[in-house]
MARNUDO-568341 format. One record per residue: y, x, z of N, C-alpha, C in turn; chain. Coordinates in steps of 0.05 Angstrom, whole numbers, padded with zeros to 5 digits. Atoms other than C-alpha are relative to their C-alpha. Last residue first. Layout:
<atoms>
ATOM     n_c2     n_c1     n_c3    ca_c2    ca_c1    ca_c3     c_c2     c_c1     c_c3   chain
ATOM        Y        X        Z        Y        X        Z        Y        X        Z       A
...
</atoms>
This chain:
<atoms>
ATOM     n_c2     n_c1     n_c3    ca_c2    ca_c1    ca_c3     c_c2     c_c1     c_c3   chain
ATOM    00037    00029    00020   -00252   -00372    00500    00002   -00024    00016       A
ATOM   -00005    00025   -00017   -00184   -00326    00506   -00021   -00016   -00010       A
ATOM    00013    00027    00015   -00222   -00253    00462    00018   -00048    00036       A
ATOM   -00005    00021   -00026   -00190   -00195    00483    00002   -00018   -00016       A
ATOM   -00007    00029    00013   -00219   -00146    00422    00012   -00009    00025       A
ATOM    00002    00007   -00027   -00204   -00066    00442    00000   -00027   -00009       A
ATOM    00001    00029    00003   -00203   -00021    00378   -00003   -00017    00022       A
ATOM    00014    00032   -00004   -00207    00041    00393    00015   -00013    00006       A
ATOM   -00012    00025    00004   -00193    00116    00373   -00018   -00016    00015       A
ATOM    00014    00025    00006   -00217    00183    00398    00019   -00025    00004       A
ATOM    00012    00021   -00016   -00189    00249    00404   -00010   -00030   -00012       A
ATOM   -00004    00032    00007   -00197    00311    00369   -00002   -00017    00022       A
ATOM   -00018    00014    00014   -00172    00386    00388   -00007   -00025   -00016       A
ATOM    00007    00022    00023   -00212    00403    00433    00012    00002    00000       A
ATOM    00010   -00016    00027   -00204    00487    00466    00000   -00045   -00024       A
ATOM   -00002   -00012    00008   -00213    00463    00540    00000    00014   -00030       A
ATOM    00019   -00019   -00002   -00235    00401    00562    00015    00022   -00028       A
ATOM    00015   -00020    00023   -00187    00350    00548   -00011    00023    00010       A
ATOM    00016    00018    00011   -00155    00293    00605   -00007    00008   -00036       A
ATOM    00028    00011   -00001   -00153    00354    00644   -00011   -00025   -00005       A
ATOM    00009    00023   -00004   -00084    00345    00663   -00020    00000    00015       A
ATOM   -00009    00000   -00025   -00077    00431    00645   -00008   -00026    00017       A
ATOM    00018   -00022   -00018   -00117    00416    00578   -00001   -00003    00039       A
ATOM    00026    00014   -00002   -00063    00357    00571   -00023    00008    00003       A
ATOM   -00007    00026   -00019   -00008    00405    00572   -00028   -00026    00011       A
ATOM   -00005   -00016   -00027   -00044    00451    00531    00012   -00013    00024       A
ATOM    00035   -00001   -00016   -00059    00399    00480    00000    00016    00027       A
ATOM   -00012    00017   -00019    00026    00372    00470   -00037    00000    00016       A
ATOM   -00029   -00015   -00014    00038    00409    00409   -00008   -00003    00029       A
ATOM    00011   -00037   -00016   -00035    00401    00388    00034    00015    00014       A
ATOM    00022   -00008   -00013   -00023    00319    00395    00000    00037    00012       A
ATOM   -00014    00001   -00037    00048    00319    00365   -00030    00003    00020       A
ATOM   -00016   -00012   -00021    00023    00353    00310    00022    00000    00019       A
ATOM   -00017    00001    00027   -00048    00312    00289    00030    00039    00019       A
ATOM   -00022    00003   -00016   -00101    00323    00332    00020    00003   -00032       A
ATOM   -00012   -00022   -00013   -00167    00313    00292    00023   -00009    00003       A
ATOM   -00021   -00013    00032   -00193    00252    00284    00006    00016    00017       A
ATOM   -00009   -00029   -00002   -00254    00210    00325    00015    00008   -00034       A
ATOM   -00011   -00031    00021   -00260    00139    00307    00006    00018    00014       A
ATOM   -00017   -00030   -00011   -00285    00076    00345    00003    00009   -00013       A
ATOM   -00001   -00014    00019   -00286    00003    00335    00010    00028    00017       A
ATOM    00015    00000    00021   -00300   -00063    00384   -00003    00028   -00027       A
ATOM   -00011   -00015    00027   -00288   -00041    00442   -00009   -00007   -00025       A
ATOM    00020   -00019    00013   -00303   -00099    00490    00019    00008   -00029       A
ATOM   -00006   -00028    00007   -00257   -00159    00530   -00023    00017   -00008       A
ATOM    00027   -00009    00013   -00262   -00239    00542    00005    00036   -00006       A
ATOM    00010   -00003    00029   -00190   -00252    00566   -00029    00000    00011       A
ATOM    00006    00023    00005   -00172   -00291    00643   -00009    00005   -00037       A
ATOM   -00013    00025    00013   -00120   -00238    00660   -00008   -00027   -00011       A
ATOM   -00009    00015   -00009   -00161   -00203    00694    00010   -00021    00007       A
ATOM    00015    00020   -00020   -00191   -00185    00642   -00011   -00015    00013       A
ATOM    00006    00037    00015   -00139   -00171    00601   -00023   -00005    00013       A
ATOM   -00031    00017   -00011   -00121   -00113    00658   -00006   -00027   -00011       A
ATOM    00006    00018   -00028   -00201   -00090    00665    00030   -00016    00004       A
ATOM    00019    00017    00001   -00203   -00078    00589    00006   -00008    00023       A
ATOM   -00006    00041    00023   -00146   -00050    00587   -00011   -00013    00002       A
ATOM   -00027    00016   -00016   -00147    00003    00647    00006   -00019   -00011       A
ATOM    00003    00036   -00036   -00221    00010    00631    00025   -00007    00001       A
ATOM    00018    00028    00004   -00194    00045    00560   -00003   -00015    00007       A
ATOM   -00001    00015   -00017   -00137    00096    00591   -00023   -00032   -00010       A
ATOM   -00031    00017   -00006   -00086    00131    00555   -00018   -00026    00014       A
ATOM   -00007   -00020   -00027   -00138    00188    00536    00028   -00024    00005       A
ATOM    00025   -00007   -00012   -00185    00147    00489    00016    00001    00020       A
ATOM    00020   -00028    00004   -00135    00130    00434   -00004    00001    00039       A
ATOM   -00023   -00017   -00007   -00093    00055    00427   -00024    00030    00003       A
ATOM    00003   -00018    00013   -00108   -00009    00381    00009    00038    00028       A
ATOM   -00017   -00014   -00024   -00103   -00072    00417   -00014    00025   -00017       A
ATOM    00023   -00042    00019   -00141   -00132    00362    00034    00025    00017       A
ATOM   -00010   -00020    00008   -00117   -00208    00412   -00023    00037   -00013       A
ATOM   -00001   -00020   -00013   -00152   -00260    00401    00014    00024   -00005       A
ATOM   -00019   -00007    00018   -00146   -00340    00398    00001    00028    00017       A
ATOM    00005   -00013    00021   -00193   -00380    00424    00019    00031   -00019       A
ATOM    00027   -00007    00007   -00147   -00419    00459   -00023    00012   -00026       A
ATOM    00022    00034    00000   -00092   -00399    00434   -00016   -00004    00013       A
ATOM    00015   -00002    00013   -00057   -00320    00459   -00005   -00036    00001       A
ATOM   -00021   -00012    00026    00016   -00308    00487   -00021   -00021   -00021       A
ATOM   -00028    00030    00012    00007   -00317    00549   -00011   -00007   -00017       A
ATOM    00014    00014    00010   -00054   -00260    00540    00010   -00032    00004       A
ATOM    00016    00014    00014   -00006   -00225    00516   -00015   -00011    00004       A
ATOM   -00021    00028    00010    00053   -00212    00570   -00028   -00011   -00012       A
ATOM   -00013    00031   -00015    00014   -00177    00622   -00003   -00018   -00008       A
ATOM    00025    00021   -00016   -00032   -00127    00581    00005   -00016    00014       A
ATOM   -00003    00014    00025    00035   -00109    00533   -00036   -00020    00019       A
ATOM   -00026    00012   -00007    00069   -00078    00608   -00014   -00029   -00039       A
ATOM   -00013    00028   -00023    00017   -00047    00621    00011   -00020   -00014       A
ATOM    00028    00020   -00012    00003   -00017    00551   -00005   -00021    00023       A
ATOM   -00004    00034    00020    00080    00000    00539   -00032   -00007   -00001       A
ATOM   -00024    00018   -00006    00085    00048    00595    00000   -00024   -00025       A
ATOM    00007    00033    00000    00011    00062    00585    00017   -00009    00020       A
ATOM   -00009    00011    00043    00006    00143    00546   -00007   -00039    00012       A
ATOM    00019    00026    00020    00005    00158    00616   -00012   -00012   -00018       A
ATOM    00007   -00018    00000    00065    00217    00621   -00046   -00019   -00004       A
ATOM   -00008   -00019   -00029    00105    00173    00587   -00026    00007    00007       A
ATOM    00012    00008   -00012    00081    00132    00516    00000    00006    00037       A
ATOM    00009   -00018   -00037    00101    00174    00469   -00003   -00036    00020       A
ATOM    00026   -00015   -00002    00092    00142    00398    00001    00008    00032       A
ATOM    00015    00016    00031    00144    00100    00361   -00024    00012    00024       A
ATOM    00010    00017   -00011    00193    00131    00426   -00018   -00018   -00014       A
ATOM    00025   -00006   -00010    00186    00193    00393   -00005   -00028    00020       A
ATOM    00014    00011    00010    00245    00176    00336   -00035    00003    00018       A
ATOM    00006   -00003    00023    00288    00175    00387   -00016    00003   -00013       A
ATOM   -00026   -00009    00016    00278    00203    00452   -00007   -00007   -00035       A
ATOM    00006    00004    00032    00215    00187    00491    00033   -00004   -00004       A
ATOM   -00014    00034    00008    00219    00228    00554    00009   -00015   -00022       A
ATOM   -00034    00009   -00005    00171    00290    00562    00017   -00026   -00004       A
ATOM   -00025   -00012   -00026    00109    00313    00592    00038   -00014   -00001       A
ATOM   -00031   -00021    00003    00071    00258    00545    00013    00017    00018       A
ATOM   -00004   -00013   -00034    00012    00212    00536    00020    00029   -00001       A
ATOM    00005   -00028   -00018    00015    00176    00481    00007    00017    00013       A
ATOM    00027   -00013   -00022   -00005    00110    00476    00005    00021    00002       A
ATOM    00004   -00041   -00022    00061    00076    00437   -00029   -00002    00002       A
ATOM    00002   -00011   -00014    00021   -00004    00413    00017    00045    00003       A
ATOM    00009   -00025   -00012   -00018   -00018    00362    00028    00014    00012       A
ATOM   -00015   -00021   -00012   -00015   -00090    00368   -00002    00030    00006       A
ATOM    00007   -00027   -00004   -00049   -00151    00334    00030    00015    00000       A
ATOM   -00022   -00021   -00011   -00042   -00212    00355   -00020    00028   -00015       A
ATOM    00013   -00024   -00002   -00089   -00274    00322    00030    00025    00012       A
ATOM    00024   -00013    00014   -00076   -00339    00334   -00026    00012    00007       A
ATOM    00005   -00019    00026   -00016   -00337    00369   -00035   -00002    00003       A
ATOM    00018   -00016   -00003    00033   -00381    00421   -00018    00011   -00031       A
ATOM    00023    00001    00015    00094   -00385    00426   -00029    00001    00003       A
ATOM   -00005    00019    00005    00147   -00391    00481   -00023   -00010   -00024       A
ATOM    00004    00022   -00021    00169   -00329    00480   -00003   -00018   -00003       A
ATOM    00027    00015    00007    00161   -00297    00411    00002   -00009    00020       A
ATOM   -00016    00014    00022    00222   -00248    00415   -00019   -00025   -00007       A
ATOM   -00021    00013   -00022    00207   -00230    00488    00023   -00016   -00028       A
ATOM    00010    00025    00006    00137   -00201    00462    00027   -00021    00000       A
ATOM    00034    00002   -00002    00141   -00126    00454    00011   -00029   -00016       A
ATOM    00016   -00023   -00019    00230   -00109    00460   -00037   -00023    00005       A
ATOM    00009    00002   -00030    00258   -00141    00398   -00010    00014    00015       A
ATOM   -00002   -00028   -00024    00279   -00146    00336    00003   -00007    00018       A
ATOM   -00023    00007   -00026    00249   -00206    00292    00001    00026    00011       A
ATOM    00000   -00027   -00016    00210   -00205    00217    00022   -00002    00022       A
ATOM   -00023   -00011   -00019    00180   -00258    00193    00005    00015    00031       A
ATOM    00012   -00012   -00030    00128   -00251    00136    00029    00002    00026       A
ATOM   -00011    00007   -00017    00128   -00288    00082   -00016   -00002    00031       A
ATOM    00010    00018   -00016    00108   -00245    00014    00008   -00008    00034       A
ATOM   -00002    00019    00007    00135   -00226   -00043   -00011   -00013    00020       A
ATOM    00035    00007    00004    00113   -00152   -00039    00003   -00024   -00006       A
ATOM    00008   -00020    00026    00189   -00123   -00044   -00033   -00004   -00011       A
ATOM   -00015    00013    00016    00212   -00177    00010   -00010    00012   -00025       A
ATOM    00022    00040    00002    00147   -00163    00059    00016   -00006   -00023       A
ATOM    00026   -00008    00010    00177   -00083    00049   -00019   -00026   -00002       A
ATOM   -00019   -00010    00018    00259   -00102    00062   -00036    00003   -00020       A
ATOM   -00014    00031    00015    00236   -00141    00114    00007    00000   -00023       A
ATOM    00027    00024   -00006    00187   -00085    00155    00011   -00033   -00018       A
ATOM    00011   -00006    00017    00245   -00035    00134   -00029   -00014   -00006       A
ATOM   -00001   -00011    00034    00299   -00067    00165   -00020    00005   -00022       A
ATOM   -00006    00026    00022    00256   -00078    00222    00005   -00011   -00028       A
ATOM    00028    00013    00006    00233   -00014    00234   -00003   -00025   -00008       A
ATOM   -00004   -00018    00025    00317    00015    00230   -00046   -00011   -00007       A
ATOM   -00014    00017    00008    00328   -00048    00295   -00016    00018   -00040       A
ATOM   -00018   -00019    00024    00270   -00011    00332    00013   -00019   -00023       A
ATOM   -00028    00000   -00010    00251   -00064    00387    00022    00024   -00014       A
ATOM   -00012   -00035   -00009    00196   -00086    00330    00031    00005    00010       A
ATOM   -00021   -00007   -00026    00168   -00158    00324   -00002    00041    00000       A
ATOM    00002   -00027    00000    00123   -00183    00256    00026    00005    00025       A
ATOM   -00033    00002    00000    00114   -00268    00239   -00007    00035    00024       A
ATOM    00000   -00044    00002    00056   -00276    00195    00028   -00007    00021       A
ATOM   -00034   -00009   -00016    00053   -00357    00188   -00002    00022    00009       A
ATOM   -00012    00006   -00017   -00022   -00362    00165    00034    00003    00003       A
ATOM   -00029    00027    00008   -00046   -00376    00092    00008    00005    00020       A
ATOM    00002    00045   -00004   -00097   -00316    00105    00031   -00011   -00004       A
ATOM    00039    00006    00005   -00112   -00239    00060    00006   -00031    00023       A
ATOM    00022   -00009    00021   -00047   -00225    00039   -00024   -00001   -00002       A
ATOM   -00012    00022    00017   -00002   -00247    00100   -00013    00004   -00026       A
ATOM    00015    00028   -00015   -00054   -00204    00150    00022   -00032   -00026       A
ATOM    00027   -00001   -00003   -00045   -00142    00103   -00006   -00031    00005       A
ATOM    00015   -00005    00033    00027   -00147    00100   -00012   -00011   -00004       A
ATOM   -00011    00033    00001    00034   -00164    00182    00008    00000   -00025       A
ATOM    00024    00025   -00013   -00012   -00101    00186    00008   -00022   -00011       A
ATOM    00033    00007    00009    00039   -00058    00151   -00023   -00015    00001       A
ATOM    00005    00033    00019    00107   -00083    00169   -00036    00002   -00010       A
ATOM   -00002   -00001    00026    00134    00000    00163    00002   -00043    00001       A
ATOM   -00003   -00029    00003    00135   -00006    00257    00014   -00010   -00041       A
ATOM   -00001   -00012    00029    00112   -00069    00267   -00008    00020   -00010       A
ATOM    00002   -00026    00003    00094   -00058    00344    00002    00000   -00032       A
ATOM   -00015   -00012   -00011    00069   -00124    00352    00005    00026    00000       A
ATOM    00010   -00038    00010    00040   -00161    00287    00026    00006    00027       A
ATOM   -00022   -00019   -00003    00029   -00236    00308   -00003    00025    00005       A
ATOM    00002   -00033   -00005   -00010   -00292    00272    00019    00030    00010       A
ATOM   -00026   -00017   -00014    00001   -00367    00281   -00011    00025   -00008       A
ATOM    00005   -00028   -00016   -00050   -00408    00243    00022    00009    00000       A
ATOM   -00034   -00009   -00015   -00013   -00481    00212   -00015    00027    00026       A
ATOM   -00035   -00001    00021   -00082   -00495    00194    00014   -00002    00008       A
ATOM   -00011    00031    00001   -00146   -00468    00235    00031   -00012   -00017       A
ATOM   -00025    00007    00019   -00168   -00395    00222   -00004   -00029    00011       A
ATOM    00008    00039    00013   -00247   -00402    00236    00019   -00002    00013       A
ATOM   -00015    00019   -00002   -00245   -00328    00259    00000   -00025   -00016       A
ATOM    00028    00013   -00034   -00312   -00289    00230    00016   -00021    00015       A
ATOM    00022    00007    00016   -00277   -00254    00163   -00017   -00024    00021       A
ATOM   -00010    00019    00024   -00219   -00248    00196   -00019   -00012   -00022       A
ATOM   -00010    00022   -00018   -00242   -00213    00246    00006   -00020   -00020       A
ATOM    00029    00021   -00011   -00270   -00162    00199   -00010   -00021    00015       A
ATOM    00024    00006    00022   -00211   -00148    00165   -00016   -00021    00007       A
ATOM   -00006    00022    00010   -00178   -00144    00232   -00013   -00005   -00016       A
ATOM    00012    00017   -00014   -00219   -00088    00248    00003   -00039    00000       A
ATOM    00027    00009   -00009   -00205   -00061    00192   -00008   -00012    00021       A
ATOM    00006    00014    00022   -00128   -00059    00199   -00029   -00008   -00014       A
ATOM   -00006    00032    00008   -00134   -00035    00261   -00002   -00015   -00020       A
ATOM    00011    00011   -00011   -00174    00025    00240    00015   -00029    00013       A
ATOM    00033    00003    00021   -00127    00038    00181   -00015   -00009    00016       A
ATOM   -00005    00018    00016   -00063    00037    00227   -00018   -00010   -00013       A
ATOM   -00001    00014   -00019   -00092    00087    00278    00010   -00029   -00015       A
ATOM    00039    00007    00000   -00118    00134    00220    00003   -00025    00028       A
ATOM    00006   -00021   -00005   -00030    00129    00206   -00035   -00011   -00001       A
ATOM    00048    00013   -00004    00003    00078    00177   -00013    00017    00001       A
ATOM    00009    00010    00025    00084    00102    00186   -00030    00007    00014       A
ATOM    00035   -00025   -00004    00114    00107    00248   -00009   -00013   -00026       A
ATOM    00021    00025   -00008    00194    00095    00237   -00024    00001   -00004       A
ATOM   -00004    00001   -00025    00247    00154    00251   -00032   -00025    00018       A
ATOM   -00005   -00030   -00030    00254    00170    00177    00007   -00014    00034       A
ATOM   -00029   -00009    00004    00252    00108    00125   -00013    00019    00036       A
ATOM    00018   -00019   -00035    00174    00095    00111    00036    00001    00004       A
ATOM   -00016   -00006   -00013    00183    00040    00052    00000    00011    00028       A
ATOM   -00015    00013   -00021    00121    00022    00029    00026    00013    00006       A
ATOM   -00026   -00012   -00005    00064    00028   -00018    00023   -00002    00006       A
ATOM   -00024    00023    00003    00004   -00003   -00006    00023    00031    00011       A
</atoms>
């Protein structure tokens, strides 16, 4: 998919591809009702929202806190002729009061020793990688309709068990549905010694596991 990808907007990468694969599989079995609603949280370039709009007749809404990302996603949707509504705001705040049949989320999850500034906000999630994940786990369950599904991608270094537990405590049925291991990119390479010092990776490890978590309101 050819997309406008301005500097400072998170570009589709391996985690985007993994979440897209999970979404495609989910949509083959999830029987969306008439007037179904899909939400893409932290849309970036809009890649996942655009795929959802191509694959379904659902009403697709995308949200991002970055105005640059919002404008890029709107442009990409318009360029492809897809009716994606892109809204600006923090996580789910722009859609409070609405409910959804499917929610996709590729939040910042990289543990980092440095505060997030500028473009780093699209991936930097604090020293434990959970600055955004914890907030999503708190907010998203209330936005799911009965039978609705959340698909969320994160690094195994950011506490998969914690995410499963938090979503389960809020009444969702949870499991890991996809896994993949990928080589460190430039950001993770830059943090490797710090991750070793914290005991998050063994010495010399330069790969990380990405997982997609599926959580459903039953």
